FIBASE-609148 format. One record per residue (C-alpha): residue number from 1; residue in one letter; x, y, z. Coordinates in steps of 0.2 Angstrom, whole numbers, padded with zeros to 4 digits, always signed. Each point is the difference from the previous one (the first is absolute). Layout:
N
R NUM A X Y Z
...
END
This chain:
335
R 1 M +0536 +0338 +0875
R 2 R -0012 -0011 -0010
R 3 S -0006 +0015 -0011
R 4 L +0018 +0006 -0003
R 5 K +0004 -0018 -0006
R 6 R -0016 +0000 -0011
R 7 L +0005 +0017 -0008
R 8 K +0018 -0007 -0004
R 9 Q -0008 -0015 -0009
R 10 L -0012 +0011 -0010
R 11 T +0015 +0012 -0005
R 12 A +0010 -0015 -0006
R 13 V -0015 -0007 -0010
R 14 A -0002 +0017 -0008
R 15 A +0018 +0001 -0005
R 16 I +0000 -0017 -0008
R 17 L -0016 +0005 -0010
R 18 A +0009 +0016 -0006
R 19 L +0015 -0010 -0006
R 20 V -0011 -0012 -0009
R 21 C -0010 +0014 -0009
R 22 L +0017 +0009 -0005
R 23 S +0006 -0017 -0007
R 24 V -0016 -0002 -0010
R 25 T +0002 +0018 -0007
R 26 L +0018 -0003 -0005
R 27 V -0004 -0016 -0009
R 28 R -0014 +0008 -0010
R 29 S +0011 +0014 -0005
R 30 K +0013 -0012 -0006
R 31 I -0013 -0009 -0010
R 32 D -0007 +0016 -0008
R 33 L +0018 +0005 -0004
R 34 L +0004 -0016 -0008
R 35 S -0016 -0001 -0010
R 36 S +0000 +0018 -0006
R 37 P +0007 +0002 -0018
R 38 Q +0017 +0009 +0000
R 39 Q -0002 +0017 -0009
R 40 P +0013 +0001 -0014
R 41 K +0011 +0015 -0002
R 42 H +0010 +0007 -0014
R 43 S +0015 +0011 -0001
R 44 V -0003 +0019 +0002
R 45 G +0016 +0008 -0007
R 46 D +0006 +0013 +0013
R 47 T -0015 -0002 +0011
R 48 T -0004 -0011 +0015
R 49 D -0009 -0016 -0002
R 50 F -0017 +0002 -0007
R 51 D -0015 -0012 +0002
R 52 I -0008 -0002 -0018
R 53 H -0016 -0005 +0008
R 54 R -0003 +0018 +0004
R 55 L -0001 +0004 -0019
R 56 P -0017 +0005 -0007
R 57 K -0008 -0012 -0012
R 58 Q +0011 -0014 +0006
R 59 R -0001 -0015 -0012
R 60 D +0010 -0016 -0002
R 61 L +0015 +0007 +0009
R 62 H +0007 -0017 +0004
R 63 S +0004 -0002 -0019
R 64 L +0009 +0017 -0001
R 65 H +0018 -0001 -0006
R 66 P +0013 +0005 +0013
R 67 A +0008 +0011 -0012
R 68 V -0015 +0012 +0001
R 69 N +0006 +0013 +0012
R 70 I -0016 +0007 +0009
R 71 V +0004 +0015 +0011
R 72 P -0011 +0010 +0012
R 73 S -0012 +0013 -0007
R 74 S +0005 +0012 +0014
R 75 P +0017 +0006 +0005
R 76 Q +0010 -0011 +0013
R 77 G +0013 +0004 +0013
R 78 Q +0011 +0015 -0003
R 79 L -0008 +0004 -0016
R 80 A -0016 +0004 +0009
R 81 L +0009 +0014 +0009
R 82 Q +0008 +0008 -0016
R 83 Q -0007 +0016 -0007
R 84 K -0005 -0001 -0018
R 85 D -0006 +0013 -0012
R 86 C -0019 -0004 -0001
R 87 I -0013 +0010 -0009
R 88 E -0018 -0001 -0003
R 89 M -0003 -0009 -0016
R 90 P -0004 +0013 -0014
R 91 G -0018 -0001 -0006
R 92 S -0003 -0011 +0014
R 93 I -0016 -0011 -0001
R 94 R -0002 +0001 +0018
R 95 Q +0006 +0010 +0015
R 96 G +0015 -0007 +0010
R 97 L +0008 -0008 -0015
R 98 Y +0019 +0003 +0001
R 99 I +0015 -0005 -0010
R 100 C +0018 +0000 +0005
R 101 V +0013 +0005 -0013
R 102 H +0018 +0001 -0003
R 103 P +0010 +0016 -0001
R 104 V -0003 +0008 -0016
R 105 K +0019 +0000 -0004
R 106 D -0001 -0019 +0000
R 107 D -0016 -0003 -0008
R 108 T -0004 +0014 -0013
R 109 W -0015 -0008 -0009
R 110 V -0012 -0008 +0013
R 111 S +0004 +0008 +0016
R 112 G +0004 +0017 -0008
R 113 T -0017 -0001 -0009
R 114 L -0009 -0004 +0016
R 115 K +0009 +0013 +0010
R 116 S -0006 +0013 -0013
R 117 G -0018 -0004 +0004
R 118 K -0004 -0012 -0015
R 119 L -0003 -0018 -0002
R 120 W +0013 -0010 -0009
R 121 E -0008 -0009 -0015
R 122 A -0017 +0008 +0005
R 123 S -0008 -0007 -0016
R 124 L +0004 -0018 +0004
R 125 I -0006 +0002 +0018
R 126 K -0016 +0006 -0007
R 127 E -0001 -0015 -0011
R 128 M +0002 -0012 +0014
R 129 M -0012 +0009 +0012
R 130 T -0013 +0000 -0014
R 131 A +0002 -0019 -0002
R 132 F -0002 -0002 +0019
R 133 E -0016 +0010 +0000
R 134 A -0007 -0011 -0013
R 135 D +0005 -0016 +0008
R 136 A -0002 -0001 +0019
R 137 S +0009 -0017 +0001
R 138 L +0016 +0006 -0009
R 139 Q +0016 +0000 +0010
R 140 L +0017 +0007 -0004
R 141 V +0017 -0009 -0003
R 142 D +0013 +0013 -0001
R 143 L +0016 -0006 -0008
R 144 G +0013 +0013 +0002
R 145 C -0010 +0010 +0012
R 146 N +0015 +0013 +0003
R 147 I -0005 +0011 +0014
R 148 G -0018 -0006 -0001
R 149 E -0011 +0013 -0009
R 150 F -0011 -0013 -0009
R 151 T +0000 -0011 +0016
R 152 L -0006 +0014 +0011
R 153 C -0014 +0006 -0012
R 154 A -0006 -0017 -0001
R 155 A +0000 -0004 +0019
R 156 A -0009 +0017 +0003
R 157 L -0014 -0007 -0011
R 158 D -0001 -0015 +0013
R 159 R +0009 -0012 -0013
R 160 H +0012 -0013 +0006
R 161 V +0017 +0002 -0008
R 162 L +0015 -0011 -0003
R 163 S +0015 +0012 -0002
R 164 V +0016 -0007 -0007
R 165 E +0016 +0011 +0001
R 166 M +0018 -0005 -0001
R 167 M +0008 +0016 +0008
R 168 M -0001 +0000 +0019
R 169 I +0002 +0019 +0000
R 170 N -0017 +0001 -0009
R 171 V -0008 -0014 +0011
R 172 Q +0005 +0011 +0015
R 173 L -0009 +0015 -0007
R 174 L -0015 -0010 -0004
R 175 Q -0001 -0008 +0018
R 176 M +0000 +0018 +0007
R 177 S -0013 +0006 -0012
R 178 L -0012 -0014 +0004
R 179 Q +0002 +0003 +0019
R 180 L -0003 +0018 -0002
R 181 S -0015 -0003 -0011
R 182 N -0007 -0014 +0011
R 183 L +0000 -0012 -0014
R 184 S +0013 -0013 +0005
R 185 S -0013 -0014 +0002
R 186 M -0005 +0002 -0018
R 187 V +0017 -0003 -0008
R 188 T +0012 -0015 -0001
R 189 I +0018 +0005 -0004
R 190 V +0012 -0012 -0009
R 191 N +0018 +0006 -0001
R 192 N +0006 -0009 -0015
R 193 A +0003 +0003 -0019
R 194 V -0010 -0010 -0012
R 195 Y +0009 -0009 -0013
R 196 S +0000 -0016 -0011
R 197 D +0007 -0011 +0014
R 198 R +0007 +0001 +0018
R 199 R +0017 +0007 +0002
R 200 E +0010 +0015 +0007
R 201 L +0004 +0014 -0012
R 202 G +0008 +0017 +0001
R 203 V -0009 +0016 -0002
R 204 T +0005 +0014 -0012
R 205 I -0002 +0017 +0010
R 206 V -0006 +0014 -0010
R 207 R +0005 +0018 +0005
R 208 N -0014 +0012 +0006
R 209 N -0013 -0013 -0004
R 210 V -0004 -0014 +0013
R 211 G -0014 -0006 -0010
R 212 G +0012 -0004 -0014
R 213 N +0010 -0012 +0009
R 214 R +0000 -0017 -0009
R 215 L +0007 -0017 +0000
R 216 N +0017 +0000 -0008
R 217 V -0006 -0013 -0013
R 218 S -0014 +0012 -0006
R 219 Y +0004 +0011 -0015
R 220 V -0006 +0018 +0001
R 221 P +0010 +0011 -0013
R 222 I -0006 +0016 +0007
R 223 A +0008 -0003 +0017
R 224 Q +0017 -0004 -0007
R 225 D +0007 +0017 +0002
R 226 I -0006 +0004 +0017
R 227 V +0004 -0016 +0009
R 228 D +0008 +0004 +0017
R 229 D +0016 -0010 +0001
R 230 S +0005 +0008 +0016
R 231 A -0016 -0007 +0009
R 232 A +0002 -0014 +0013
R 233 K -0002 -0018 -0007
R 234 V -0018 -0007 +0002
R 235 T -0005 -0018 -0003
R 236 V -0018 -0006 +0001
R 237 K -0008 -0017 +0000
R 238 T -0012 -0004 -0014
R 239 I -0016 -0011 -0001
R 240 C -0012 -0006 -0013
R 241 L -0017 +0008 -0003
R 242 N -0006 -0018 +0003
R 243 D +0007 +0001 +0018
R 244 L -0013 +0013 +0005
R 245 V -0015 -0011 -0004
R 246 P -0003 -0006 +0018
R 247 L -0003 +0018 +0005
R 248 V -0013 +0004 -0013
R 249 R -0007 -0016 -0006
R 250 N -0018 +0000 -0007
R 251 T -0001 +0019 +0002
R 252 R -0004 +0013 -0014
R 253 V +0015 +0012 -0003
R 254 Y +0006 +0015 -0009
R 255 L +0018 -0004 -0003
R 256 K +0012 +0015 -0002
R 257 M +0017 -0005 -0007
R 258 D +0013 +0014 +0001
R 259 I +0017 -0009 +0003
R 260 Q +0011 +0009 -0012
R 261 N +0001 -0011 -0015
R 262 S +0000 -0016 +0009
R 263 E -0019 -0004 -0004
R 264 H +0005 -0012 -0014
R 265 S +0011 -0010 +0012
R 266 A -0014 +0000 +0013
R 267 L -0013 -0007 -0012
R 268 Q +0012 -0015 -0004
R 269 C -0005 -0006 +0018
R 270 A -0018 +0005 +0001
R 271 E -0011 -0013 -0008
R 272 E -0007 -0007 +0017
R 273 F -0003 +0018 +0005
R 274 F -0012 +0004 -0014
R 275 K -0008 -0017 +0002
R 276 E -0003 +0001 +0018
R 277 V -0004 +0018 +0002
R 278 D -0014 +0010 -0009
R 279 V +0011 +0013 -0008
R 280 K -0013 +0012 -0008
R 281 I +0012 +0014 -0005
R 282 V +0018 +0002 -0002
R 283 Q +0008 +0017 +0000
R 284 M +0018 +0000 -0007
R 285 E +0014 +0013 -0003
R 286 W +0006 -0002 -0018
R 287 I +0013 +0013 -0003
R 288 H +0018 -0004 -0007
R 289 R -0004 -0018 -0003
R 290 L +0010 -0011 -0011
R 291 P -0010 -0007 -0015
R 292 E +0004 -0018 +0005
R 293 D -0006 +0003 +0018
R 294 S -0016 +0008 -0007
R 295 K -0003 -0015 -0011
R 296 L +0002 -0012 +0016
R 297 I -0013 +0011 +0009
R 298 L -0013 +0001 -0014
R 299 A +0002 -0019 -0003
R 300 F -0003 -0004 +0018
R 301 M -0015 +0012 +0002
R 302 T -0008 -0006 -0016
R 303 T +0001 -0018 +0006
R 304 Q -0008 +0005 +0016
R 305 G -0014 +0008 -0009
R 306 Y +0004 +0018 +0002
R 307 D -0001 +0015 -0012
R 308 M +0011 +0016 +0001
R 309 S -0010 +0016 +0003
R 310 T +0004 +0018 +0004
R 311 S -0013 +0000 +0014
R 312 A -0004 -0011 +0015
R 313 N -0018 +0002 -0001
R 314 T -0005 +0002 -0019
R 315 Y +0008 -0011 -0013
R 316 N +0010 +0011 -0012
R 317 A +0011 -0010 -0011
R 318 V +0019 +0005 -0001
R 319 D +0009 +0003 -0016
R 320 L +0015 -0013 +0002
R 321 N +0011 +0012 -0010
R 322 A -0003 +0014 +0012
R 323 I -0002 -0008 +0018
R 324 P -0002 +0014 +0013
R 325 G +0011 +0001 +0016
R 326 D -0014 -0009 +0011
R 327 V -0012 -0013 -0006
R 328 F -0014 -0011 +0007
R 329 F -0004 -0018 -0004
R 330 L -0018 -0004 +0001
R 331 R -0007 -0018 +0000
R 332 N -0010 -0007 -0015
R 333 Y -0005 +0016 -0008
R 334 T +0002 -0006 -0018
R 335 M -0001 -0019 +0002
END
């Protein structure tokens, strides 16, 4: 009987000790939870909540404006189950690099060219890749990334990329391409249009040319006769180029600007970007630009210390009376 009584006493003591240990653990967990900084989250368009601390090259994210709509770099939810038309990148710089495209009937130029086995804007991609080969620190900021041809080529060279695209249908294809190519960790995607301020704007849908879709405040005369008035209405939220600074502050970048004649507007809100980011080269589409818009761009770039060139890698002066369809701005070549 005495040993049984002793056993009961020991069991009771053990139970009390276990409760004490559990209480201490719970208190410590609560202290850790309260002392840990909360991870900020930003809107993600049509996707689930996305933790921005998973982004590559995270920098000063607490100062990121809430209008900046960061989305995951891989497909989410039902999108991950959808079948897309994905092909090996023509002239691929490495094995296993894929790009997902639109039906050719909807996107004659970019998707149609890729489906035919050729790169779209191959000469410009070569210029960019040559610049990367010459400068190991160079990263890409891809404004108007479309379905991601430039983004994918840069990421395949192990360069971090900030890709900005206003059309969700293009973002979804890029997400799938990155996943198939195992490059999601190299790219940060922002689903916004870039403009002179933050607002909501309509999109002009161009028939048979997804890459030609533009903000309804942008003037592109060649598109006037092929606007698809029957298309569903699309609106997008705009941000400033300055809003992207926390994502690329103090990095050296190759800045590609192909935002359908909104470049002059974007540069009206870009001084901080050019101050805080080491922009080595700017690639810009120049076709069908109004003279007054051209003057705004040239004035801004000259003030920032850039000269217009026909090449990204060798300074070749441009005849301002015969500016080609694509140009480069190189810093301090004639200053």
